Backbone bond lengths (Angstrom), bond angles and torsions (degrees), N, CA, C in turn:
res aa  C-N    CA-C-N  psi(-1)  N-CA   C-N-CA  omega(-1)  CA-C   N-CA-C  phi
1 X - - - 1.442 - - 1.526 109.16 -
2 X 1.300 115.57 127.63 1.462 121.66 -178.54 1.526 110.11 -76.15
3 X 1.320 115.19 133.85 1.462 120.03 177.90 1.519 109.59 -70.15
4 X 1.320 117.16 139.64 1.465 119.08 178.44 1.519 110.47 -63.31
5 X 1.307 115.44 146.10 1.456 119.46 179.32 1.533 109.65 -130.19
6 X 1.299 114.76 172.90 1.452 120.20 -179.48 1.524 108.55 -143.52
7 X 1.314 115.57 165.07 1.464 121.79 179.37 1.525 109.04 -130.88
8 X 1.325 114.98 145.59 1.458 121.61 176.32 1.524 108.77 -108.37
9 X 1.321 114.98 141.93 1.458 119.15 177.38 1.524 108.05 -141.92
10 X 1.319 115.37 128.09 1.456 120.40 174.44 1.524 106.89 -84.08
11 X 1.319 116.03 119.09 1.465 120.07 -176.29 1.534 110.00 -69.71
12 X 1.323 116.26 134.67 1.474 118.58 177.94 1.532 110.93 -68.60
13 X 1.294 114.68 156.20 1.460 121.46 -176.51 1.528 112.33 -57.77
14 X 1.332 115.95 -34.26 1.471 119.75 -178.91 1.533 111.78 -62.67
15 X 1.325 117.66 -35.34 1.467 121.31 -179.42 1.530 111.43 -73.03
16 X 1.307 117.47 -19.36 1.463 120.93 -175.60 1.532 113.40 -94.64
17 X 1.331 117.20 -4.73 1.466 120.71 179.37 1.531 108.47 -64.98
18 X 1.315 116.18 125.50 1.462 121.52 178.74 1.534 113.30 78.57
19 X 1.294 118.71 2.65 1.464 122.01 -179.93 1.526 108.86 -75.78
20 X 1.341 118.10 138.40 1.466 119.25 -179.94 1.535 113.26 -67.83
21 X 1.325 117.75 -21.24 1.472 121.28 178.99 1.530 109.40 -129.12
22 X 1.309 118.59 72.60 1.467 119.65 -178.25 1.530 113.02 -68.29
23 X 1.349 116.85 -19.50 1.466 118.82 178.70 1.532 111.51 -71.14
24 X 1.343 117.47 -20.72 1.469 121.58 177.26 1.525 107.51 -85.42
25 X 1.319 115.53 76.34 1.461 120.94 -171.42 1.534 113.34 -103.94
26 X 1.342 117.39 7.73 1.456 121.07 177.68 1.520 107.80 -110.61
27 X 1.328 116.40 126.64 1.457 121.39 179.65 1.530 108.85 -108.82
28 X 1.321 115.90 127.21 1.459 122.26 176.79 1.519 106.65 -109.24
29 X 1.337 116.11 120.70 1.464 119.89 177.86 1.522 109.18 -118.83
30 X 1.316 115.22 149.15 1.455 122.15 -174.08 1.522 111.16 -116.26
31 X 1.337 115.16 153.10 1.466 120.32 173.95 1.523 109.10 -66.06
32 X 1.324 116.78 156.82 1.471 118.90 174.63 1.533 110.44 -60.97
33 X 1.326 115.53 143.83 1.466 121.95 179.20 1.527 109.51 -100.57
34 X 1.327 116.07 145.74 1.464 121.34 176.53 1.528 109.29 -124.11
35 X 1.345 117.91 81.56 1.461 119.41 179.29 1.530 112.08 -66.91
36 X 1.338 116.99 -28.92 1.461 122.23 176.20 1.519 107.52 -136.64
37 X 1.320 116.06 161.99 1.477 120.19 -176.37 1.526 113.65 -57.80
38 X 1.305 117.57 -41.89 1.465 120.61 -174.09 1.531 112.53 -96.71
39 X 1.319 116.73 15.17 1.455 119.78 -176.22 1.530 109.98 -130.78
40 X 1.323 116.82 134.60 1.460 121.89 176.45 1.522 107.88 -129.33
41 X 1.329 115.72 128.09 1.463 121.01 177.26 1.523 108.97 -108.43
42 X 1.312 116.35 135.24 1.453 121.69 177.31 1.529 108.19 -109.29
43 X 1.334 117.07 96.98 1.465 119.75 -178.93 1.526 111.04 -64.00
44 X 1.330 115.12 143.91 1.459 120.60 178.31 1.529 109.29 -73.79
45 X 1.331 117.45 142.39 1.472 119.08 175.17 1.527 110.04 -61.98
46 X 1.308 115.35 152.19 1.464 121.95 -179.62 1.520 107.97 -114.15
47 X 1.320 115.53 135.45 1.463 119.51 176.43 1.510 109.59 -106.42
48 X 1.325 115.36 139.81 1.462 120.58 179.20 1.518 109.38 -149.82
49 X 1.313 113.94 168.60 1.465 119.43 177.62 1.527 108.95 -83.03
50 X 1.325 117.66 158.53 1.466 119.53 175.29 1.532 112.11 -57.09
51 X 1.329 117.42 -36.36 1.473 120.49 178.47 1.530 110.73 -65.11
52 X 1.343 116.64 -39.71 1.469 120.06 176.69 1.523 110.78 -63.28
53 X 1.318 116.66 -38.91 1.469 121.02 179.29 1.529 110.75 -64.26
54 X 1.323 117.02 -42.48 1.471 121.11 178.06 1.529 109.82 -64.73
55 X 1.330 117.11 -43.45 1.466 121.30 179.03 1.537 110.47 -62.80
56 X 1.326 116.43 -41.83 1.468 120.86 177.62 1.524 110.54 -61.39
57 X 1.308 116.67 -42.87 1.466 121.24 178.64 1.531 110.93 -61.59
58 X 1.324 116.68 -45.89 1.465 120.95 -178.94 1.527 110.71 -64.41
59 X 1.330 117.25 -44.77 1.463 120.65 179.87 1.526 111.09 -65.52
60 X 1.321 116.65 -36.89 1.466 120.80 177.49 1.521 110.13 -63.28
61 X 1.318 117.28 -44.52 1.465 120.87 178.70 1.522 111.46 -62.40
62 X 1.344 116.86 -39.88 1.463 119.97 177.70 1.522 111.26 -62.43
63 X 1.327 116.44 -46.26 1.469 120.34 -179.86 1.520 110.51 -64.79
64 X 1.330 117.92 -43.82 1.461 120.18 178.43 1.523 111.39 -62.91
65 X 1.329 116.90 -36.25 1.464 120.35 176.09 1.524 111.50 -63.49
66 X 1.326 116.55 -40.75 1.465 120.25 177.16 1.525 110.90 -64.99
67 X 1.326 116.98 -40.51 1.467 120.79 178.71 1.524 110.05 -64.42
68 X 1.332 116.92 -44.32 1.472 120.27 178.77 1.534 110.82 -60.85
69 X 1.327 116.66 -42.79 1.469 120.07 179.41 1.526 110.73 -63.26
70 X 1.325 117.21 -40.81 1.465 120.36 178.89 1.526 111.08 -65.87
71 X 1.321 116.96 -39.22 1.470 120.41 177.15 1.521 110.27 -63.06
72 X 1.318 116.78 -43.02 1.469 119.77 178.94 1.523 111.07 -64.02
73 X 1.341 117.35 -40.79 1.468 119.96 176.85 1.523 110.66 -61.82
74 X 1.333 116.63 -41.61 1.471 120.59 179.26 1.532 110.66 -65.07
75 X 1.336 117.32 -41.48 1.470 120.01 178.34 1.525 111.44 -63.52
76 X 1.328 116.79 -41.59 1.472 120.48 178.79 1.526 109.93 -63.58
77 X 1.335 117.03 -43.67 1.463 120.51 178.84 1.522 110.57 -63.55
78 X 1.339 117.34 -40.58 1.466 121.50 179.05 1.525 110.62 -64.07
79 X 1.323 117.33 -45.58 1.464 120.32 179.01 1.523 110.82 -63.72
80 X 1.321 116.95 -38.77 1.474 120.87 177.82 1.534 109.86 -63.17
81 X 1.337 116.54 -44.52 1.464 120.88 178.81 1.516 111.08 -63.16
82 X 1.327 117.30 -43.41 1.467 120.46 177.48 1.518 110.98 -61.06
83 X 1.327 116.30 -41.12 1.460 120.42 177.74 1.522 111.71 -61.83
84 X 1.340 115.86 -40.96 1.466 119.62 178.23 1.522 110.56 -65.09
85 X 1.355 117.11 -42.47 1.466 120.49 178.28 1.521 110.46 -62.89
86 X 1.309 116.37 -40.81 1.458 120.39 179.65 1.526 110.01 -62.01
87 X 1.325 116.28 -46.64 1.464 120.21 -179.96 1.529 111.22 -64.24
88 X 1.340 117.14 -41.98 1.468 120.12 178.10 1.531 110.93 -62.71
89 X 1.331 116.09 -42.97 1.463 120.41 178.65 1.519 111.66 -64.84
90 X 1.299 116.01 -41.94 1.466 120.58 179.55 1.537 110.72 -64.30
91 X 1.318 116.23 -43.31 1.471 120.17 178.71 1.529 110.19 -63.86
92 X 1.340 117.39 -39.10 1.465 120.75 179.68 1.527 110.39 -65.75
93 X 1.322 116.96 -41.05 1.466 120.04 179.85 1.519 110.34 -68.01
94 X 1.314 117.27 -43.28 1.465 120.77 -179.38 1.534 111.60 -66.18
95 X 1.318 118.05 -29.43 1.457 121.72 -179.23 1.534 111.97 -78.21
96 X 1.325 116.32 -19.22 1.459 120.69 -178.01 1.525 110.70 -78.30
97 X 1.316 116.02 144.80 1.447 121.18 177.93 1.529 108.22 -71.02
98 X 1.335 118.89 133.13 1.464 119.97 -179.15 1.533 111.63 -66.09
99 X 1.330 115.27 148.07 1.469 121.91 176.60 1.524 107.49 -81.44
100 X 1.330 115.14 99.33 1.461 119.90 -174.47 1.527 111.91 -65.16
101 X 1.315 118.17 -34.89 1.465 120.71 179.88 1.528 110.11 -63.96
102 X 1.313 116.64 -40.82 1.466 120.58 177.85 1.520 110.26 -64.33
103 X 1.321 116.86 -43.75 1.463 119.97 179.55 1.525 111.37 -62.75
104 X 1.311 118.33 -39.28 1.474 122.08 178.35 1.526 109.75 -63.14
105 X 1.352 117.72 -43.85 1.479 120.54 179.74 1.526 110.66 -64.54
106 X 1.326 117.47 -40.69 1.474 120.59 179.15 1.516 109.82 -64.14
107 X 1.317 117.42 -45.85 1.468 120.52 179.80 1.527 111.37 -63.49
108 X 1.326 117.54 -41.18 1.469 120.77 177.36 1.528 110.50 -63.35
109 X 1.315 117.24 -42.21 1.463 120.82 178.32 1.514 111.51 -63.33
110 X 1.312 117.15 -41.01 1.464 120.62 178.16 1.526 110.84 -66.96
111 X 1.337 116.21 -38.39 1.462 119.96 -179.90 1.526 110.23 -65.81
112 X 1.327 118.34 -36.36 1.463 122.73 -178.98 1.528 112.33 -92.73
113 X 1.346 118.35 1.45 1.480 123.28 -174.01 1.521 111.37 58.69
114 X 1.294 116.62 38.34 1.461 121.66 176.05 1.518 107.35 -127.04
115 X 1.292 113.53 149.71 1.458 118.27 174.53 1.510 107.78 -109.86
116 X 1.307 115.80 128.21 1.469 121.74 -178.87 1.515 107.74 -99.47
117 X 1.353 117.58 122.38 1.458 118.75 177.95 1.523 111.01 -65.86
118 X 1.307 115.28 138.41 1.470 120.52 -178.08 1.504 108.81 -106.73
């Protein structure tokens, strides 16, 4: 699935003549959206000022930074949990009495160069 994209266009001075908001000279347009297979939405372009565009960029970077930090915290917690499970499993296996019959069959198979299915 292709990620949605957008395009920026600086409106030429001729298009802004007589416009009630000539300071909003940056147009952001978006690709068509497909929320369902048989439906296509064509979002309207958005006009904003260059200062609004810079503010949007800065706020987006802040939010993405927070998301990245949360993902890293989740990965660290997941790795810590996996490590704890590994240690618990290892301790449980080490505490269990070995299956001597299985060990004898493995050693016999190795001695004869045969592997015995278990």
